[in-house]
VOZAGU-950433 format. One line per 3 residues: number of its first residue (from 1); their letters; for each residue x, y, z of C-alpha. Coordinates in steps of 0.02 Angstrom, whole numbers, plus 50000, padded with zeros to 5 digits. Layout:
// residues N
NUM> a> X,Y,Z | ...
END
This chain:
// residues 240
1> mqf> 49390,50431,50047 | 49303,50534,49961 | 49278,50737,49927
4> dma> 49137,50821,49879 | 49184,50992,49815 | 48973,51037,49821
7> tns> 48941,50977,50019 | 49113,51034,50075 | 49167,50867,50151
10> swq> 49323,50807,50201 | 49434,50674,50144 | 49408,50535,50273
13> fgh> 49548,50439,50280 | 49512,50335,50453 | 49646,50309,50555
16> rgr> 49817,50346,50460 | 49948,50330,50610 | 50128,50349,50555
19> vav> 50127,50410,50360 | 50271,50404,50241 | 50239,50480,50082
22> fid> 50352,50424,49926 | 50338,50539,49769 | 50401,50497,49600
25> gnn> 50449,50661,49544 | 50484,50623,49368 | 50325,50544,49339
28> lfh> 50206,50674,49438 | 50283,50797,49340 | 50245,50749,49164
31> aar> 50085,50684,49229 | 50040,50855,49295 | 50092,50932,49141
34> fhn> 49985,50816,49029 | 49831,50897,49126 | 49909,51081,49127
37> idi> 49925,51073,49325 | 50076,51150,49428 | 50084,51067,49568
40> dyn> 50076,51146,49753 | 50196,51026,49864 | 50153,51104,50016
43> kll> 49979,51071,49977 | 49985,50902,49918 | 50091,50848,50069
46> rll> 49955,50923,50192 | 49807,50826,50088 | 49892,50674,50064
49> lgd> 49938,50668,50255 | 49755,50690,50322 | 49760,50673,50515
52> grl> 49910,50563,50519 | 50079,50593,50584 | 50218,50601,50443
55> lra> 50364,50498,50469 | 50445,50574,50302 | 50415,50634,50134
58> ffy> 50535,50549,50013 | 50542,50678,49842 | 50645,50568,49706
61> tgv> 50690,50660,49538 | 50830,50660,49402 | 50940,50805,49405
64> dag> 51025,50912,49269 | 51175,50989,49371 | 51182,51145,49260
67> aer> 50981,51177,49281 | 50995,51321,49404 | 50798,51357,49420
70> qqg> 50766,51157,49468 | 50923,51177,49586 | 50822,51321,49676
73> fll> 50678,51210,49663 | 50747,51073,49755 | 50814,51172,49878
76> wmr> 50658,51255,49933 | 50590,51070,49938 | 50736,51011,50059
79> rng> 50676,51178,50161 | 50502,51135,50165 | 50489,50952,50242
82> frv> 50547,50844,50092 | 50691,50727,50099 | 50764,50740,49925
85> vqk> 50820,50589,49834 | 50909,50619,49681 | 50997,50539,49526
88> elk> 51081,50635,49371 | 51011,50626,49212 | 51098,50507,49074
91> tfy> 51095,50568,48905 | 51045,50393,48786 | 51076,50368,48621
94> dgt> 50914,50444,48537 | 50956,50578,48618 | 50833,50569,48763
97> rka> 50876,50608,48944 | 50820,50528,49095 | 50848,50441,49266
100> nld> 50764,50301,49350 | 50737,50303,49518 | 50620,50135,49532
103> vei> 50751,50032,49633 | 50770,50192,49738 | 50595,50194,49785
106> avd> 50546,50033,49787 | 50714,50001,49928 | 50653,50149,50046
109> mls> 50477,50075,50054 | 50534,49900,50102 | 50651,49949,50216
112> lag> 50561,50087,50301 | 50407,49971,50316 | 50345,49926,50504
115> ryd> 50397,50127,50551 | 50254,50187,50462 | 50088,50113,50459
118> tav> 50017,50213,50284 | 50131,50223,50138 | 50072,50328,50011
121> lvs> 50149,50314,49836 | 50146,50444,49715 | 50151,50391,49547
124> gde> 50065,50288,49409 | 50210,50183,49377 | 50162,50005,49342
127> dfv> 50339,49949,49403 | 50281,49965,49581 | 50155,49839,49587
130> yal> 50257,49709,49663 | 50343,49818,49793 | 50172,49892,49841
133> nav> 50103,49714,49868 | 50258,49682,49976 | 50243,49819,50091
136> ayk> 50049,49759,50098 | 50092,49595,50155 | 50204,49667,50293
139> gcr> 50039,49743,50376 | 50057,49927,50310 | 49923,50019,50242
142> vev> 49955,50065,50042 | 49887,50214,49954 | 49922,50261,49783
145> agf> 49900,50444,49721 | 49897,50503,49529 | 49803,50553,49387
148> rsn> 49694,50407,49343 | 49724,50431,49157 | 49900,50408,49186
151> tap> 49893,50278,49319 | 49919,50088,49288 | 49761,49998,49329
154> rli> 49878,49858,49406 | 49938,49997,49523 | 49760,50063,49573
157> dva> 49704,49873,49604 | 49843,49826,49710 | 49826,49986,49827
160> dff> 49737,49978,49997 | 49646,50159,49913 | 49686,50255,49752
163> idl> 49683,50458,49760 | 49624,50547,49616 | 49737,50691,49591
166> gdi> 49626,50750,49446 | 49469,50756,49570 | 49571,50876,49665
169> ael> 49659,50963,49572 | 49608,51128,49638 | 49647,51101,49809
172> vrk> 49831,51072,49753 | 49855,51179,49623 | 49998,51308,49643
175> dis> 49938,51481,49642 | 49961,51580,49489 | 50031,51740,49597
178> qge> 50167,51653,49657 | 50256,51643,49493 | 50419,51564,49474
181> syd> 50510,51606,49634 | 50543,51490,49786 | 50557,51558,49960
184> vps> 50706,51489,50018 | 50760,51564,50188 | 50966,51512,50166
187> fip> 51008,51551,50337 | 50907,51420,50424 | 50953,51234,50420
190> pee> 50856,51118,50327 | 50815,50997,50471 | 50753,51144,50580
193> lpp> 50621,51236,50465 | 50440,51149,50467 | 50342,51151,50306
196> spn> 50300,51333,50272 | 50095,51361,50254 | 50140,51536,50166
199> mlr> 50032,51445,50039 | 49886,51433,50161 | 49891,51611,50214
202> qna> 49922,51700,50049 | 49746,51598,50025 | 49656,51655,50168
205> gen> 49519,51710,50078 | 49468,51533,49992 | 49412,51392,50052
208> fsq> 49557,51271,50123 | 49469,51203,50286 | 49494,51038,50213
211> ipg> 49672,51035,50198 | 49751,51004,50388 | 49824,51169,50468
214> kih> 49964,51103,50514 | 50084,50932,50485 | 50094,50837,50634
217> fep> 50287,50756,50656 | 50331,50574,50722 | 50432,50604,50861
220> nyt> 50587,50518,50900 | 50626,50332,50905 | 50675,50242,51064
223> ede> 50820,50110,51079 | 50691,49985,51136 | 50587,49979,50970
226> gee> 50728,49881,50881 | 50908,49825,50859 | 50946,49950,50740
229> sfs> 50945,50138,50764 | 50837,50246,50663 | 50870,50415,50746
232> dlv> 50919,50493,50572 | 50735,50476,50525 | 50669,50602,50648
235> rir> 50570,50741,50564 | 50566,50915,50617 | 50440,50984,50731
238> der> 50303,51112,50683 | 50292,51217,50836 | 50155,51343,50781
END
């Protein structure tokens, strides 16, 4: 899977089938800040999806209940196709504040294995090596996306493919003209709203042909696919 900015070739994912994306929000935020990149999550999701069908896109993060701007961002994420999993930040004896969601990410990856064909983990944390390997042994393709300098070598080694976000930074970078505002249509329920293409429309003059124009969502599961009911995993449909 390669992307050549000079020849304008596309990512070659092969057959991706049903795709589940697991974003370690805290890890990605610090890695992106280290590289001075403000991530556009709509662009990132479309690029990671390739030609696959989105089963679910998870975003895991620690939250500060008093941080109004963060709450606005998370609401925007929910209304643009992401399932946000959050945990309140804890203050430690040395004054640092953080929330560890490694267990939540690992459990979701393993419990949904078999429901997706390809798992994309966006993180550089070596703690996920064992979980990622377990998912691979269940017959799923596993990929890791992150900045190479901030990603554990063992995590890269256990993945079927590594997507270096540093190589495609310009494709996932937030447009500076967006500022810090969030387009949150509060009158539309999150489950009825497809991922917004606003970012692509605002950049119509630029070359984003390598990013899929729309996201294909996995349709409802039927009862005969298994004894358990996974109706809550149904994703919104893009009717455009």
